[in-house]
N, C-alpha and C positions, 0 to 999 in steps of 0.2 A: 734218442731220436721223441721216444712221446713222449719225455717230461718237455725237452724244448716246444714242441710243436704244443702242449698245455699252456707253457706259457705263454709263447704267443700268443696264443687264443685270452690272455688274463690279459695282458696288454693291450689288445686292439679293445678290449673288454672294459679296462678304466679309461683306456680312447675318448671312448662313445660316450659314457657316460661322463665324465667330459663335457664333453661337446654340448653333451642335450640337459647341462648343468646350465649349459653358458643359453638357452633358447626359455626367452620371458617366461611367466609356466602363465599366465594368462591366453596368452596365443599357442602355446603346445593344449590346454584340455581343449579351447575353442576348437582346434583344428582335429580336435580324437574326437570331442562328442560330434560335431560334422558328420566323421566316419563312420562314425558310432551307430548316426540318426539313421544316416543314409542308405546302412546295411541292405536290409528289406530292397529294396529298389536294385539294389545291384544284386545280388544272393535270391535269386526266384525258386532253385529249390530248397520243398521242405525238410529231407534230407537233412542238409546244414545247415538251416537255422535249427530243428532239431537239436543237430549238435552246440550249434550257442547256447541251446537254451542249455543243455546241459554243463556248459562250462561255466553260463553265471551261477550256476545252482552251486557249482565247486566251489567258484569265488564267494560267493555271498556265505558260505563257511567255512574257507581258509582263513574270512578277516574273522570270524566267531573263534576259529581254534588258535590266532596270530596275538588274542587280547587275553588268552587264559596261558601260551606257551611262552611267546615272546615279551609278551607285557607283564607278565607275575609268576613266569617263570615256572608254571606246573603243569604238569606232562602227561596224556590223556593220551591212550592207543584205546580206546571207547568212544571217543568221538561221535562215533553211527547212532547212539544210542538216543540222547535226545534230539536227534536229523527222527528218529525212527519214532516217537513219543508225538512232535509237535507233527508228523505227517497224517498217523493213525488218530490224534486226534480232529485235525481237520478231517479226517475223511470222515470219522465216525460222524461227528457231526453235521454234514453236510449230505450221506450220505441213507443214517441212518433218520436224522430229525430235524431235514430239508431247510437247514439254516442255513441263511446265504455265507459263499465263500470271505467276503473280508470281512464276515464277524467273525471264522472262524481265525484268523492270521493272530488277533490278542490275543486268542483262547489257545493256542499253538502256541506266544509269546510265554503264555501263564505256565502251562502246563511243563512245558521243555527247560523253563525256568526252574519251573519246583523240583526237577528231575534233579538238576544240576546242586539244588540244594542239599538232597538227598544221598547225593553222593557225597557231597565238598564236604559234606562237615564229620560225617567219619573219619574222614581220609587228613584230616588238615593236621595234621603230625606226621603223618607217612610223607616221605619225600624220596623222589629218583628212584631207583627199577622197583619200590615196592610200589611207586602210585602207577606206576605205568601198566605193573599190571592191576591192580585193585579195579582202573578205571577197562582197563580188556573184560576185567572178568563182568563186569557191573555191564558193558553191552552182550557179552555176550549169556547174561543174564537176561536185560530187556528181547534178547531176537527172539530165544529159546522163547518165554516168556509168551510173546507175542504171537509162536508157531502152537500154541496151544491152547490160547484162551480160542472159549468157541466166539464169544464178545467181540471178539477182532478179528473174526474171519480163520482162525487156525494159518495150515500152514496155506491156504486158497487165498487169504488175505480177503480185499472190501473189493470190493466189483461196482461199475458202474454209476461213479461218483458226478455226480451234475458237474460244466464247465460252469464257469463264475458269468456273472450277469454286471451287466453296466445298463441299466433302467431293462429297453427292450433289448439292444446289442446281447450277447454272448460271444464269448469268447471259445471260436475254437480252430483260428487257423493257425500256421506255425510265429507265422509272421507277429501276431496277436500278444505271442507269450513271448515273442526275445523282446517287447518292447515293458512288457511284464516285468520278467528276471534285470533286463539294464535298471530300467527307475528305481527295482530290489538293492541292483548293487551298487548304482551311483550312491545312493541314501544310507545304504552301510555301512560306504567309504567316505564317507562324510562323517558320520553319526562317530566312527572308528577314531578319522580323524581326531573329529574333540572334544573325544571323551581321553582321545591316550594323551592329548596337551594340558587336562583339567589336572585339577589339584589330586585326583582322582588316581588316572593313569600316574603322573608322576608315585604319587601312593603304594602303587604300581610297582613301577620303575626301583623306587627304594626297597623293595620290599625284596624283589628278582634277587636285586645284586648284592645285598645284606640285610637277611633280614633282623640279624640282633640289633648294627644299627637303625634300620629303621625302626625297630620301636624301644630305641635310645634315643629319636628323634619328637615320639607320640605316635607313631602310627601303629592302627592297630590292626598287624597284621595277618589275626586270624580272620577278624572282618572282611579283612584286602582280599583272602586271599577263598572265602565264600563267596563274596560277591564277582569276583569272577567266573568261578562258575554258576553262576547262578545269569551272570551276561551274556558266558559263551555260549552256552544253553543255551538261555534265549535265542541268539539269533541262527541257532540253527534250525531251532518252530519253526524258524520265519521261512526257511530254506525248505522243511519237511511239511509248510504249508501250498506253498506254489510249487513244488515237484506234484502233489499229486491229482490239483487243480489240474495243471498239461497232459500228467498221463492217465485221468480219470481211474488207475488202481492204483493198489499199496501191497505188499507181500511182504514177508520180514527176510527174504531172500536176497531183497535188493539193496537190507541195512549190512551184509555180514562184518565181519571184521578188514574185511578186503579194503571197503570203504574209508573206512577209520584209520587204514596206510594211506590211501589216495589220498584223502582230507589233509594227512601228515606231510606226509614227502612234498605235497604240495607247498606248505609251507615252510619246509626243511628248508624244498629247496629257492626258494624264492627270499627268500630271508628273515625266518621270524618276525624281528623289531617292526619291518618293515611293512606297512598296511598295503603300498602300492606294490610293491615288491613277490604279498605272499598271493596276489590277484593274477599277478603274470604267471607266477607259479605254477597257479592250480589250473593255469591255462596251455602249462605247458603241459601236466600230467594225465588230464582231459584227454588235448590233443595227439596224444605222439601211439596214443594203444588206437586210435582210428588211425594213425595213418600207416600201424603195424600190423595193422590187424592180418593180415597173411602171414606175420610171424607169430603166433598167440602162446602159441606153446615158450617163446621164449621172449617175452614180454620182461618177466620175473625177473630175470637171469638181468635184461638188455639194465633195467632199474637198479637194481645192485648193484652191476658196476659203474654206475651214472652216480649214486650216492656215495661209493669208497672213493669216486676221483674227487665226487666236489670236496669231500669233509678233508682231504690232502691237500686240494690246489685253492678252495674256495669253499673256508671252514665257514664266513657264517653269511654263505649263502650268495646268489648270482646279484640277490639285489640287496645285498645288506644295507641299514637306518645311514645316512649323510654321515651325520660324525664317525660310524664309524672305519667309510668309507676314507674318509679325513684326516680321521689314527693308520691309517695302515698305510697311506701315501705315505703318510710323515714318520 
């Protein structure tokens, strides 16, 4: 009975996917853009706008992790580490040295990208479960280090971070940060799409599918893997800088293993190789805990059951890449 029901849901999903593919892309993107720009005019409640901001943060993080996992095939369980490094870089520069928030963004990208190189270089020969364990350990090392350094505020973190300014205007309203993260998500989506379709993206895919074949065709797989770590970590740095601008505070407990797990879950749920899919997956995993807040103790159980069902009936995720959808249907 349950199998038939899930099978019906899968058939319904495939039917909706075919219908959506028939809609011209400019029409669909234009309609989506109008809806997203008009959200603050419809949603006046600050709580919902703050929730949309958090969804945007996770979307940006999911896009970055999709580069590492979906395109290069490198599994990471410690993606909260570069996210934390980017956030603390921006927080320290803003709060301690009075640097403009807009200048801290490239600095956060740089430091987070360097952290990707630090973790990427030693583990380039490690694969599968061992890579997951190493990245998990790196994530915990970063969190514990931030929790013990006086320079980073130790367990209390950093508070009183100045709000971003655009000339005489100070960004303090929820709707203003909604538009800020919306711009970040859109630019991230466009940049990721172009990167995936570039020569580098094809080299990542070739390395992911068959590393030895990639090497035989002249692809420097070592460099490609390291570049994937750097690019994905730099993406997390962007999200970290924007996050502290809204919260005006940062603490180590924000960047626990659960944060890495939620980002990973969004990527797997949406479809690892599909940028649009991981964006939707990130929105789902951020929104569901809020919808089921009254059942907080059972949230992990629900996520576990959902993952098991997903791996059985939709192993490529809810929104796999189009070529994979076509292959499955054929």
